[in-house]
Rosetta silent file (secondary structure, phi, psi, omega in degrees, C-alpha in Angstrom):
SEQUENCE: MRAGFPRRGEVLLALTTIAFFLAAAEAVVRLTGAAEPRPSGYAPVETNRRAMRPTNQRGYRDRERRIPGPAGVRRVVALGDSFAWGASIEFEDAYPQRLERGLARRRRETWQVVSLALPGMNTVDQAAQLLNEGFDYGPDVVLLGYVLNDSEDADAAEARRAADWAEGRAGPPQGPLDRSALFRMVRTRLWATAENRRRIAGYRSMYAEDAPGWVAGRTALLRMGAACRERGIPFVVAVFPLFGNPLDARYPFAELHGRVAAAAAAAGAKVVDLLPAYRGLRWDLLVVDGADDEHPNEIAHRIAAGVLLRALDGVVPWTAAGPQGGDDADPDAASPARTPPTRTPPTS
SCORE:     score description
SCORE:     0.000 S_00000001
   1 L     0.000  -42.020 -177.896    1.472  -17.523  -39.839 S_00000001
   2 L   -62.943  -30.448 -179.518    2.231  -14.070  -41.225 S_00000001
   3 L   -63.047  -21.902 -178.887   -1.023  -12.744  -39.760 S_00000001
   4 H   -80.594  -19.747 -176.666    0.389  -13.434  -36.316 S_00000001
   5 H   -61.811  -44.538  178.461    3.444  -11.258  -36.746 S_00000001
   6 H   -58.897  -40.270  179.707    1.677   -7.904  -36.264 S_00000001
   7 H   -65.196  -41.622  177.030    0.098   -9.163  -33.064 S_00000001
   8 H   -63.492  -36.286  177.662    3.436  -10.397  -31.809 S_00000001
   9 H   -64.450  -40.088  178.187    4.885   -7.037  -32.699 S_00000001
  10 H   -64.142  -42.399  178.810    2.196   -5.269  -30.725 S_00000001
  11 H   -62.842  -44.436  179.782    2.862   -7.491  -27.712 S_00000001
  12 H   -62.718  -40.475  178.135    6.584   -6.878  -28.004 S_00000001
  13 H   -63.696  -42.399  179.499    6.013   -3.125  -28.275 S_00000001
  14 H   -63.681  -44.484  179.403    3.765   -3.172  -25.228 S_00000001
  15 H   -64.166  -39.456  177.948    6.297   -5.165  -23.203 S_00000001
  16 H   -63.434  -41.067  179.052    9.083   -2.844  -24.308 S_00000001
  17 H   -63.761  -44.774  179.290    7.023    0.193  -23.282 S_00000001
  18 H   -61.601  -45.032  179.701    6.247   -1.308  -19.894 S_00000001
  19 H   -61.034  -38.935  179.700    9.896   -2.194  -19.360 S_00000001
  20 H   -63.533  -46.985 -178.735   10.931    1.336  -20.307 S_00000001
  21 H   -66.782  -37.527  176.308    8.513    2.943  -17.869 S_00000001
  22 H   -64.257  -41.373  178.226    9.505    0.528  -15.072 S_00000001
  23 H   -64.814  -40.408  178.303   13.149    1.303  -15.709 S_00000001
  24 H   -64.906  -42.734  178.666   12.419    5.026  -15.702 S_00000001
  25 H   -63.519  -40.087  177.376   10.422    4.703  -12.461 S_00000001
  26 H   -60.408  -43.005  179.903   13.253    2.689  -10.938 S_00000001
  27 H   -63.980  -42.937 -179.716   15.719    5.419  -11.854 S_00000001
  28 H   -63.542  -44.694 -179.120   13.514    8.153  -10.394 S_00000001
  29 H   -62.533  -41.788  179.410   12.999    6.237   -7.130 S_00000001
  30 H   -66.333  -42.541 -178.361   16.725    5.619   -6.802 S_00000001
  31 H   -67.417  -37.073 -178.245   17.660    9.214   -7.573 S_00000001
  32 H   -87.416  -12.512 -177.868   15.102   10.674   -5.161 S_00000001
  33 L    68.913   25.532 -175.693   15.681    8.072   -2.426 S_00000001
  34 L   -66.276  -20.614 -178.808   11.930    7.506   -2.186 S_00000001
  35 L   -86.695   -8.321 -177.072   12.428    3.876   -1.160 S_00000001
  36 L   -97.975  144.585  177.779   14.615    4.766    1.814 S_00000001
  37 L   -64.272  140.695  179.785   13.272    5.764    5.250 S_00000001
  38 L  -110.210  135.583  179.348   13.542    9.458    5.946 S_00000001
  39 L   -65.707  142.704  175.076   14.269   10.837    9.415 S_00000001
  40 L  -137.743 -174.048 -174.147   11.497   12.837   11.009 S_00000001
  41 L   100.852  156.403 -177.979   10.830   14.336   14.388 S_00000001
  42 L   -95.638  102.065  176.624   11.658   17.800   15.654 S_00000001
  43 L    48.420   62.383  177.332   15.401   18.010   16.297 S_00000001
  44 L   -57.645  140.221 -179.299   15.899   14.560   17.894 S_00000001
  45 L  -128.130  152.869  175.116   18.632   14.682   20.513 S_00000001
  46 L   -81.945  121.078 -172.957   20.659   12.037   22.301 S_00000001
  47 L  -124.063   37.844  177.824   19.479   12.110   25.893 S_00000001
  48 L    52.569   61.350 -169.840   21.364    9.255   27.535 S_00000001
  49 L   -58.681  -31.864 -176.708   18.472    6.879   26.883 S_00000001
  50 L   -66.701  -42.867 -177.116   19.773    4.108   29.094 S_00000001
  51 L   -96.517  -37.223 -177.809   19.856    6.164   32.275 S_00000001
  52 L    46.968   56.094 -177.313   17.567    9.079   31.398 S_00000001
  53 L   -64.476  158.337   -1.266   18.870   10.995   34.404 S_00000001
  54 L   -83.238  159.899  171.441   18.049   12.148   36.988 S_00000001
  55 L  -125.808  123.988 -177.694   16.768    9.154   38.942 S_00000001
  56 L   -85.576 -178.565 -174.580   15.883    9.733   42.588 S_00000001
  57 L   -64.474  -21.580  179.341   16.177    7.302   45.488 S_00000001
  58 L   -91.903    3.060  175.309   12.702    5.929   44.845 S_00000001
  59 L    89.198   10.134 -179.591   13.546    5.059   41.261 S_00000001
  60 L   -99.021  154.736  177.125   11.601    7.843   39.558 S_00000001
  61 L   -83.311   80.479 -174.796   12.903   10.238   36.938 S_00000001
  62 L  -163.091  169.578  172.886   12.605   13.236   39.210 S_00000001
  63 L   -72.758  169.012  175.302   14.406   15.230   41.846 S_00000001
  64 L   -67.779  132.983 -178.916   14.406   14.057   45.435 S_00000001
  65 L  -124.582  126.618 -177.226   11.021   14.803   47.012 S_00000001
  66 L   -76.863  148.022  171.596   10.479   14.880   50.764 S_00000001
  67 L  -124.735  117.880   -7.071    7.637   13.105   52.541 S_00000001
  68 L   -72.140  172.317 -177.577    5.921   15.095   53.899 S_00000001
  69 L   -72.503  163.098  177.850    6.621   18.088   51.714 S_00000001
  70 L   -62.745  150.328  179.034    8.301   21.292   52.899 S_00000001
  71 L   -62.252  138.734  176.545    6.100   23.858   54.595 S_00000001
  72 L    81.278    2.505  179.887    4.577   26.393   52.217 S_00000001
  73 L  -104.276  128.198  177.572    5.165   24.255   49.122 S_00000001
  74 E   -96.172  151.404 -170.832    2.186   23.193   47.014 S_00000001
  75 E  -135.554  145.473  165.792    2.290   19.962   45.095 S_00000001
  76 E  -112.986  129.771  170.030    0.957   18.133   42.086 S_00000001
  77 E   -96.542  117.233 -176.687    1.385   14.360   42.055 S_00000001
  78 E  -103.573  120.358  177.404    1.783   13.358   38.407 S_00000001
  79 E  -107.672  149.128  178.826    1.025    9.771   37.438 S_00000001
  80 L   170.066 -172.095 -179.875    1.630    8.324   34.001 S_00000001
  81 L  -111.780 -142.497 -176.230    3.650    6.092   31.730 S_00000001
  82 H   -65.533  -24.002  176.261    6.510    6.793   29.317 S_00000001
  83 H   -63.477  -53.415 -179.448    4.791    9.957   28.049 S_00000001
  84 H   -68.161  -30.118  179.307    4.875   11.573   31.507 S_00000001
  85 H   -67.427  -26.915  178.829    8.274   10.019   32.188 S_00000001
  86 L    87.348   47.299 -176.857    9.644   11.909   29.199 S_00000001
  87 L   -59.408  127.107  173.172   10.940    9.053   27.063 S_00000001
  88 L    68.964   15.176  173.182   13.814   10.125   24.780 S_00000001
  89 L  -126.782  166.498  178.644   13.728   13.802   25.738 S_00000001
  90 L   -66.490  148.395 -178.173   15.628   15.870   28.258 S_00000001
  91 H   -54.194  -46.021 -176.197   14.323   15.852   31.837 S_00000001
  92 H   -67.813  -17.217 -177.923   13.650   19.595   31.874 S_00000001
  93 H   -89.314  -14.141 -178.367   11.563   19.341   28.698 S_00000001
  94 L   -67.490  147.866 -172.041    9.041   16.792   30.027 S_00000001
  95 H   -61.846  -32.240  176.381    5.622   18.251   30.756 S_00000001
  96 H   -60.392  -40.090 -179.827    5.716   17.633   34.555 S_00000001
  97 H   -71.655  -38.821  175.876    8.856   19.783   34.843 S_00000001
  98 H   -63.056  -40.009  179.685    7.480   22.451   32.518 S_00000001
  99 H   -64.832  -39.979  178.505    4.289   22.481   34.534 S_00000001
 100 H   -59.828  -47.187  179.628    6.234   22.928   37.778 S_00000001
 101 H   -66.342  -39.397 -179.892    8.063   25.974   36.415 S_00000001
 102 H   -64.682  -41.337  178.913    4.878   27.364   34.887 S_00000001
 103 H   -62.863  -41.722 -179.962    2.913   27.072   38.126 S_00000001
 104 H   -62.616  -42.012  179.763    5.622   28.891   40.064 S_00000001
 105 H   -71.422  -45.220 -173.407    5.660   31.772   37.559 S_00000001
 106 H   -69.486  -37.816 -174.181    1.934   31.966   36.999 S_00000001
 107 H  -102.837   -5.859  177.817    0.921   31.770   40.661 S_00000001
 108 L    55.652   46.301  176.430    3.998   33.442   42.214 S_00000001
 109 L  -153.928  168.221 -175.901    4.420   30.714   44.805 S_00000001
 110 L   -84.088  125.404  177.777    6.479   27.556   45.245 S_00000001
 111 E  -127.423  149.142  169.830    5.171   24.452   43.514 S_00000001
 112 E  -127.322  133.160  171.172    6.532   20.959   43.051 S_00000001
 113 E  -104.577  104.811 -177.064    5.267   18.484   40.475 S_00000001
 114 E   -83.552  111.017 -176.301    6.164   15.115   41.949 S_00000001
 115 E   -91.812  117.485  174.895    6.519   12.709   39.034 S_00000001
 116 L  -108.242   18.632 -177.606    5.712    9.078   39.810 S_00000001
 117 L   -70.574  143.969  175.237    5.592    8.143   36.129 S_00000001
 118 L  -143.322  137.590  177.672    7.186    4.919   34.952 S_00000001
 119 L   -59.055  140.643  175.838    7.297    3.442   31.442 S_00000001
 120 L    88.338   -2.914 -178.938    4.886    0.576   30.891 S_00000001
 121 L   -77.742  149.257  173.704    2.414    1.449   33.641 S_00000001
 122 L  -119.707 -175.989 -173.097   -1.323    1.253   33.015 S_00000001
 123 H   -65.060  -36.605  178.016   -4.310    2.677   34.859 S_00000001
 124 H   -62.939  -44.877  177.357   -4.603   -0.253   37.254 S_00000001
 125 H   -60.226  -42.019 -176.011   -0.937    0.153   38.218 S_00000001
 126 H   -69.462  -33.923  176.175   -1.380    3.889   38.669 S_00000001
 127 H   -63.383  -45.469  178.079   -4.415    3.476   40.934 S_00000001
 128 H   -63.710  -39.131  179.883   -2.438    1.166   43.222 S_00000001
 129 H   -63.746  -42.265  178.944    0.508    3.568   43.107 S_00000001
 130 H   -61.751  -45.444 -177.378   -1.664    6.518   44.119 S_00000001
 131 H   -70.916  -35.991 -175.271   -3.163    4.657   47.069 S_00000001
 132 H   -85.614  -23.379 -173.228    0.102    3.112   48.238 S_00000001
 133 L  -142.399  -40.057 -169.681    2.398    6.069   47.763 S_00000001
 134 H   -58.037  -43.020 -177.568    1.002    9.068   45.941 S_00000001
 135 H   -68.828  -19.041  179.361   -1.062   10.553   48.752 S_00000001
 136 H   -63.581  -22.565 -179.254    1.954   10.436   51.088 S_00000001
 137 H   -79.896   -3.055  178.449    3.368   13.407   49.205 S_00000001
 138 L    64.461   52.524 -174.819    0.463   15.597   50.355 S_00000001
 139 L   -71.889  148.236  168.414   -0.718   16.690   46.896 S_00000001
 140 L   -85.551  -20.284  178.155   -2.923   19.701   46.253 S_00000001
 141 E  -156.952  145.933  175.220   -3.977   18.013   43.014 S_00000001
 142 E  -108.839  127.425 -178.207   -3.528   14.584   41.399 S_00000001
 143 E  -118.312  120.511  176.541   -2.763   14.600   37.673 S_00000001
 144 E  -107.002  120.873  173.415   -3.050   11.431   35.591 S_00000001
 145 E   -89.883  109.876 -173.732   -1.542   11.462   32.109 S_00000001
 146 E  -101.276  129.372  175.277   -3.642    8.967   30.155 S_00000001
 147 L  -118.244  149.414 -169.843   -2.441    7.363   26.915 S_00000001
 148 H   -63.330  -19.622  176.106   -4.682    5.088   24.870 S_00000001
 149 H   -82.992    5.621  179.636   -2.581    1.999   25.500 S_00000001
 150 H   -71.411  -12.452  176.117   -3.302    2.322   29.230 S_00000001
 151 H   -96.446   10.010 -175.070   -6.254   -0.055   28.839 S_00000001
 152 L   -68.286  138.204  171.846   -4.004   -2.706   27.332 S_00000001
 153 L  -129.849  172.114 -170.990   -4.162   -6.242   28.699 S_00000001
 154 L   -61.127  -26.079 -176.110   -2.283   -9.392   27.806 S_00000001
 155 L   -98.916    0.018 -176.186   -4.973  -10.633   25.408 S_00000001
 156 L   -67.319  149.719  179.912   -5.643   -7.353   23.622 S_00000001
 157 H   -61.300  -37.513 -179.776   -5.129   -7.233   19.879 S_00000001
 158 H   -68.077  -33.324  176.434   -2.751   -4.299   20.236 S_00000001
 159 H   -65.411  -38.518  177.539   -0.672   -6.256   22.750 S_00000001
 160 H   -65.497  -38.902  177.977   -0.361   -9.065   20.229 S_00000001
 161 H   -63.762  -41.916  179.071    0.738   -6.559   17.579 S_00000001
 162 H   -64.335  -36.647  177.560    3.367   -5.146   19.924 S_00000001
 163 H   -64.513  -37.791  177.218    4.613   -8.674   20.624 S_00000001
 164 H   -60.141  -42.849  178.827    4.964   -9.248   16.888 S_00000001
 165 H   -63.617  -43.227 -177.786    7.166   -6.164   16.640 S_00000001
 166 H   -63.404  -29.299 -179.516    9.255   -7.269   19.621 S_00000001
 167 L   -82.709    2.247  174.218    9.895  -10.635   17.967 S_00000001
 168 L    93.002   13.390  179.441   11.429   -8.908   14.978 S_00000001
 169 L  -101.687   36.305 -174.653    8.541   -9.113   12.530 S_00000001
 170 L   -89.283   23.931  178.173    8.255   -5.336   12.316 S_00000001
 171 L  -152.441  164.351  179.299    8.839   -5.145    8.588 S_00000001
 172 L   -67.429  154.197 -179.426    7.668   -6.652    5.325 S_00000001
 173 L   -64.038  146.956 -178.800    9.289   -9.935    4.276 S_00000001
 174 L   -93.067  153.513  179.709   12.493   -9.689    2.267 S_00000001
 175 L  -158.676  176.887 -178.002   13.036  -11.325   -1.129 S_00000001
 176 H   -62.729  -26.913  179.945   15.185  -11.265   -4.265 S_00000001
 177 H   -71.721   -8.710 -179.475   13.092   -8.472   -5.773 S_00000001
 178 H   -66.675   -8.228  172.918   14.272   -6.164   -2.980 S_00000001
 179 H   -66.474  -21.676  178.436   17.193   -5.210   -5.178 S_00000001
 180 L   -86.197  122.131  177.318   14.690   -2.991   -6.963 S_00000001
 181 H   -63.800  -37.689  179.072   14.143    0.335   -5.212 S_00000001
 182 H   -62.447  -44.678  179.505   10.758    0.664   -6.925 S_00000001
 183 H   -63.254  -44.106 -179.879    9.659   -2.741   -5.628 S_00000001
 184 H   -60.444  -41.898 -179.389   10.848   -1.920   -2.104 S_00000001
 185 H   -63.083  -48.348 -178.343    8.940    1.343   -2.105 S_00000001
 186 H   -64.614  -46.474 -178.863    5.665   -0.216   -3.288 S_00000001
 187 H   -61.470  -43.976 -178.179    6.001   -3.227   -1.009 S_00000001
 188 H   -64.859  -40.127 -178.792    6.837   -1.112    2.061 S_00000001
 189 H   -70.208  -36.959  176.077    3.928    1.251    1.520 S_00000001
 190 H   -65.781  -41.326  178.491    1.464   -1.596    1.055 S_00000001
 191 H   -64.836  -42.649 -179.017    2.787   -3.267    4.185 S_00000001
 192 H   -63.705  -37.901  177.855    2.628   -0.021    6.172 S_00000001
 193 H   -63.650  -44.951  178.853   -0.994    0.521    5.114 S_00000001
 194 H   -64.589  -41.204  179.758   -1.958   -2.985    6.230 S_00000001
 195 H   -65.865  -38.639  179.067   -0.046   -2.609    9.504 S_00000001
 196 H   -65.724  -39.641  176.684   -1.695    0.727   10.243 S_00000001
 197 H   -63.006  -40.202  178.001   -5.142   -0.772    9.694 S_00000001
 198 H   -63.711  -40.871  179.634   -4.232   -3.596   12.030 S_00000001
 199 H   -62.470  -46.182 -179.852   -3.014   -1.098   14.609 S_00000001
 200 H   -61.565  -45.342  178.908   -6.222    0.932   14.439 S_00000001
 201 H   -62.468  -37.177  178.842   -8.363   -2.185   14.754 S_00000001
 202 H   -62.798  -46.960  179.401   -6.258   -3.308   17.699 S_00000001
 203 H   -64.276  -41.432 -179.344   -6.738   -0.092   19.641 S_00000001
 204 H   -64.278  -36.212  178.750  -10.455   -0.024   18.936 S_00000001
 205 H   -66.293  -28.590  178.956  -10.820   -3.590   20.163 S_00000001
 206 H   -67.345  -19.694 -177.027   -9.180   -2.568   23.434 S_00000001
 207 L  -110.180   18.831  168.446  -12.071   -0.172   24.115 S_00000001
 208 L   -62.993  146.891 -174.313  -14.960   -2.546   23.541 S_00000001
 209 L   -54.464  -34.839 -177.210  -17.305   -2.318   26.536 S_00000001
 210 L  -101.920   11.269  177.288  -16.428   -5.823   27.677 S_00000001
 211 L   -64.615  126.298 -173.884  -12.697   -5.695   26.888 S_00000001
 212 H   -55.099  -42.430 -179.381  -10.970   -6.896   30.092 S_00000001
 213 H   -65.341  -37.924 -179.843   -8.343   -4.163   30.101 S_00000001
 214 H   -72.515  -37.413  174.761  -10.905   -1.408   29.598 S_00000001
 215 H   -60.321  -47.183  178.973  -13.194   -2.846   32.305 S_00000001
 216 H   -65.336  -37.101  179.603  -10.252   -2.894   34.715 S_00000001
 217 H   -65.747  -42.154  177.618   -9.198    0.594   33.605 S_00000001
 218 H   -62.879  -41.341  178.004  -12.643    2.084   34.258 S_00000001
 219 H   -62.743  -39.966  178.936  -12.693    0.472   37.689 S_00000001
 220 H   -65.082  -39.493  176.881   -9.250    1.902   38.430 S_00000001
 221 H   -62.604  -41.572  177.760  -10.379    5.398   37.435 S_00000001
 222 H   -61.834  -40.446  178.404  -13.362    5.082   39.792 S_00000001
 223 H   -63.230  -44.468 -179.385  -11.026    4.028   42.610 S_00000001
 224 H   -64.935  -43.927  179.184   -8.745    6.968   42.018 S_00000001
 225 H   -62.394  -42.621 -179.967  -11.627    9.417   41.823 S_00000001
 226 H   -65.242  -41.504 -179.618  -13.210    8.115   45.020 S_00000001
 227 H   -64.808  -38.126  177.857   -9.910    8.240   46.896 S_00000001
 228 H   -67.756  -41.821  179.112   -9.325   11.843   45.808 S_00000001
 229 H   -62.022  -41.456  179.689  -12.858   12.880   46.815 S_00000001
 230 H   -58.712  -30.941 -176.838  -12.426   11.323   50.258 S_00000001
 231 H  -101.181    0.470  179.516   -9.368   13.498   50.802 S_00000001
 232 L    68.537   31.494 -177.752  -10.755   16.627   49.157 S_00000001
 233 L  -109.840  126.985  177.597   -8.070   16.585   46.462 S_00000001
 234 L   -61.139  144.469 -179.671   -8.908   17.539   42.857 S_00000001
 235 E  -120.608  121.526 -177.294   -8.370   14.785   40.297 S_00000001
 236 E  -120.053  131.530  177.457   -7.356   15.767   36.755 S_00000001
 237 E  -117.613  117.906  177.256   -7.079   13.350   33.829 S_00000001
 238 E  -101.510  122.869 -177.313   -5.180   14.522   30.733 S_00000001
 239 E  -101.565  117.022 -179.128   -5.844   12.391   27.634 S_00000001
 240 L   -91.046  144.839  170.501   -2.978   12.343   25.134 S_00000001
 241 L   -77.443  165.677  170.490   -3.361   11.520   21.447 S_00000001
 242 L   -89.286  116.072 -166.908   -1.235    8.899   19.733 S_00000001
 243 L   -78.036  -13.189  179.292    1.222   11.039   17.809 S_00000001
 244 L   -82.257   35.088 -178.620    2.120    8.575   15.070 S_00000001
 245 L  -141.596  155.991  172.093   -1.094    9.494   13.238 S_00000001
 246 L   -57.817  138.900 -176.444   -2.418   12.498   11.324 S_00000001
 247 L  -103.914   22.878  175.889   -3.769   14.984   13.849 S_00000001
 248 L  -105.013 -149.918 -178.328   -6.434   16.429   11.579 S_00000001
 249 L   -63.781  -15.714 -179.861   -9.842   15.000   10.657 S_00000001
 250 L   -83.834   -5.554  179.816   -8.128   11.728    9.707 S_00000001
 251 L   -56.622  124.075 -167.885   -7.076   11.013   13.298 S_00000001
 252 L   -87.216   -2.083 -171.076   -8.559    7.542   13.874 S_00000001
 253 L  -119.054   18.399 -178.828   -9.034    7.528   17.633 S_00000001
 254 H   -58.579  -38.841  179.341  -11.205   10.552   18.422 S_00000001
 255 H   -62.006  -37.258  179.359  -14.057    8.257   19.468 S_00000001
 256 H   -67.756  -35.747  173.990  -11.752    6.517   21.959 S_00000001
 257 H   -57.381  -42.285  179.500  -10.844    9.881   23.474 S_00000001
 258 H   -62.736  -38.904  179.601  -14.558   10.389   24.076 S_00000001
 259 H   -67.009  -42.221  178.097  -14.890    7.051   25.851 S_00000001
 260 H   -64.647  -43.376  179.933  -11.937    7.764   28.110 S_00000001
 261 H   -60.274  -42.152 -179.947  -13.246   11.264   28.849 S_00000001
 262 H   -64.621  -41.225 -179.850  -16.673    9.879   29.784 S_00000001
 263 H   -67.197  -40.545  179.320  -15.143    7.266   32.099 S_00000001
 264 H   -67.794  -40.019  178.079  -12.883    9.815   33.780 S_00000001
 265 H   -64.257  -38.662  177.736  -15.754   12.278   34.229 S_00000001
 266 H   -63.381  -25.880  177.418  -17.842    9.502   35.770 S_00000001
 267 L   -83.701   -0.987  178.503  -15.012    9.039   38.263 S_00000001
 268 L    90.859   13.325 -177.864  -15.300   12.722   39.212 S_00000001
 269 L   -87.544  152.535  164.653  -12.218   13.915   37.370 S_00000001
 270 E   -81.128  123.519 -175.407  -11.715   17.137   35.491 S_00000001
 271 E   -98.939  130.918  174.930  -10.943   15.902   31.989 S_00000001
 272 E  -120.389   97.708  176.429   -8.425   17.655   29.757 S_00000001
 273 E   -81.629  115.285 -174.990   -8.521   16.137   26.277 S_00000001
 274 L   -82.509   -8.694 -178.287   -5.299   17.315   24.678 S_00000001
 275 H   -55.812  -45.613  179.913   -6.274   16.327   21.127 S_00000001
 276 H   -58.361  -29.626 -179.617   -7.792   19.758   20.284 S_00000001
 277 H   -69.007  -23.067 -178.268   -4.495   21.421   21.256 S_00000001
 278 H  -104.278   -3.262 -177.781   -2.684   19.415   18.592 S_00000001
 279 L   -57.309  132.349  177.620   -5.325   19.574   15.857 S_00000001
 280 L    83.645   -6.010  177.958   -3.869   20.709   12.563 S_00000001
 281 L   -84.492  157.103  178.376   -0.253   20.322   13.684 S_00000001
 282 L   -79.131  115.702 -177.800    2.232   18.175   11.799 S_00000001
 283 H   -60.185  -32.141 -176.110    2.605   14.925   13.700 S_00000001
 284 H   -71.019  -13.741  174.435    6.114   14.409   12.310 S_00000001
 285 H   -98.191    5.697 -177.769    7.268   17.560   14.122 S_00000001
 286 L  -116.016   -2.863 -179.650    5.776   16.392   17.419 S_00000001
 287 E  -108.596  163.488 -177.200    7.472   12.997   17.782 S_00000001
 288 E   -67.143  -49.837 -175.986   10.969   12.122   18.873 S_00000001
 289 E  -157.994   66.366  175.278   12.063   10.304   15.731 S_00000001
 290 H    54.410 -143.139 -179.257    9.345    9.378   13.275 S_00000001
 291 H   -69.317  -16.725  179.400    8.128    5.790   13.248 S_00000001
 292 H   -73.533  -27.314  178.785   11.231    4.758   15.186 S_00000001
 293 E  -155.502   99.197 -175.278   10.089    6.635   18.291 S_00000001
 294 E   -91.913   13.751  173.270    6.569    8.061   18.367 S_00000001
 295 E   -65.115  150.867  177.959    6.840    9.433   21.893 S_00000001
 296 E   -64.652  139.913  178.502    6.060   13.150   22.117 S_00000001
 297 L   -91.509 -168.571 -174.150    9.089   15.368   21.740 S_00000001
 298 H   -64.199  -29.369  178.923    9.904   18.611   23.544 S_00000001
 299 H   -70.418  -45.146  178.476    7.471   20.626   21.420 S_00000001
 300 H   -62.507  -38.447  177.763    4.567   18.280   22.172 S_00000001
 301 H   -66.010  -38.358  179.188    5.436   18.372   25.878 S_00000001
 302 H   -62.235  -42.397  179.062    5.497   22.170   25.828 S_00000001
 303 H   -63.411  -46.236 -179.766    2.004   22.272   24.332 S_00000001
 304 H   -59.742  -44.083 -179.349    0.661   19.787   26.888 S_00000001
 305 H   -62.563  -39.545  179.301    2.162   21.742   29.778 S_00000001
 306 H   -63.949  -42.070  178.909    0.623   24.987   28.555 S_00000001
 307 H   -65.698  -44.044 -178.358   -2.850   23.467   28.304 S_00000001
 308 H   -67.172  -36.832  178.641   -2.580   21.815   31.721 S_00000001
 309 H   -56.804  -44.630 -179.278   -1.275   24.997   33.327 S_00000001
 310 H   -76.381  -30.558  177.756   -4.423   26.842   32.324 S_00000001
 311 H   -64.559  -31.618 -179.742   -6.684   23.894   33.127 S_00000001
 312 H   -72.775  -14.685  178.463   -5.492   24.011   36.734 S_00000001
 313 H   -55.602  -40.179 -177.415   -6.731   27.605   37.039 S_00000001
 314 H   -93.233    6.780 -176.253  -10.239   26.341   37.652 S_00000001
 315 L  -112.270  -44.350 -176.596   -9.207   23.381   39.806 S_00000001
 316 L  -104.145  122.920 -179.153   -6.723   24.616   42.403 S_00000001
 317 L   -58.230  143.424  178.527   -7.711   27.685   44.473 S_00000001
 318 L   -82.184  141.649  174.429   -5.511   30.721   44.056 S_00000001
 319 L  -109.179   -1.046  177.990   -3.585   32.077   47.046 S_00000001
 320 L  -132.790 -169.568  178.597   -2.391   35.209   45.227 S_00000001
 321 L   -68.493 -176.098 -174.375   -3.740   37.560   42.603 S_00000001
 322 L   -63.243 -179.729 -174.858   -4.686   36.431   39.097 S_00000001
 323 L   -63.527  149.538  177.226   -2.437   34.799   36.510 S_00000001
 324 L  -104.261  157.283  177.226    0.745   36.396   35.330 S_00000001
 325 L   -80.798 -178.394  176.582    2.065   36.455   31.760 S_00000001
 326 L    69.713   33.438 -178.728    5.242   34.922   30.483 S_00000001
 327 L   -61.288  138.498  177.189    4.404   31.362   31.508 S_00000001
 328 L   -61.576  -29.224 -175.570    7.246   28.908   31.091 S_00000001
 329 L   -98.960   26.035 -177.991    4.780   26.450   29.581 S_00000001
 330 L   -57.571  115.800 -178.026    3.353   28.835   26.990 S_00000001
 331 H   -67.763  -20.412 -179.829    2.046   26.599   24.160 S_00000001
 332 H   -66.143  -18.839  178.055    2.470   29.376   21.604 S_00000001
 333 H   -70.345   -8.577 -178.636    6.219   28.822   21.826 S_00000001
 334 H   -93.622   18.622 -173.469    5.650   25.540   19.992 S_00000001
 335 H   -59.117  -20.120  177.818    4.688   27.234   16.739 S_00000001
 336 H   -56.286  -23.366  179.663    7.359   25.450   14.609 S_00000001
 337 H   -68.132  -14.693  179.849    4.958   22.490   14.465 S_00000001
 338 H   -96.285    4.362 -179.374    2.676   24.632   12.332 S_00000001
 339 L   -68.574  149.933  178.512    5.270   25.365    9.670 S_00000001
 340 L   -66.339  157.748 -174.218    4.471   24.166    6.163 S_00000001
 341 L   -57.290  -24.734 -174.551    6.059   20.893    5.054 S_00000001
 342 L   -82.829   -9.354 -177.365    8.631   22.607    2.844 S_00000001
 343 L   -94.716  150.319  176.876   10.235   24.574    5.656 S_00000001
 344 L   -96.230  124.305 -178.066   12.940   23.296    7.950 S_00000001
 345 L   -70.857  154.715  177.946   12.144   23.801   11.638 S_00000001
 346 L   -64.755  149.627 -178.816   14.649   25.486   13.900 S_00000001
 347 L  -109.644    4.453 -179.548   16.941   23.135   15.791 S_00000001
 348 L  -109.302    0.000    0.000   17.836   25.362   18.675 S_00000001
């Protein structure tokens, strides 16, 4: 019996040591707040989310636009979803409005960017919208803002994931151990890793060659391209990244950008892949409010507008001399996104 005492002592010492380190880790997590969500995003602002003014008579978040347009005014018809609509940012900060101001300055003539964007639209919806309404505005160019969920259909894996979130299962299960900050931190990070893998797999499944939404999306791009060619109107497709991901070599959807670019080029569009413009930037400074709202914020919109402004140089014929400096949509003005993690970005 006595021979067992040292072994029991060793076990007791080991358990005591483990308990001490767990208690110390618990104290550190509580003191640092590591288990609590931290706000991110570049200066999130309250922008009257319910109304998101202005709303014109046709129900779009835009100024009133005449059909046909005023004499001497050149136009871009901008199609898109909540990205182009400017979800959770001020109207003037959305890339269609920045592009309108930039075109007027750069080309020294009057331009209007007619925004027909609506949250929740996909490529099939946008093709029908262009044919039924978009051409009535007499555009000089048609601009489609493409986001990777635009190929989504009701049976897609990503649609099922979004439905899970909508039903309130957007977090790890709760239990009695949640009183421990250390446990909450470990559990949340494990859950987030699993959810992110599921999200990535969902998006990739949406772009399988025979995925119904992607088949319909490719057909819609072909329809839009053919309709623009028939009317002699340039067709530009801007492909946005998903901002809730690292924008460096770890970005998981670069291959999907390539598939969208190939499909748009096959439709006769000029493709502007915006991912290179954001490479190396901090994603948390480009979204509205971290994981709570991964829509692009005003800085991300400024970068997109600057890239698109220059992309149109080779698409729309010039009626004046060459480009002027001081563009309203200058992407270099978005440099706070390149600040190191330890610095606080400006809020003005």
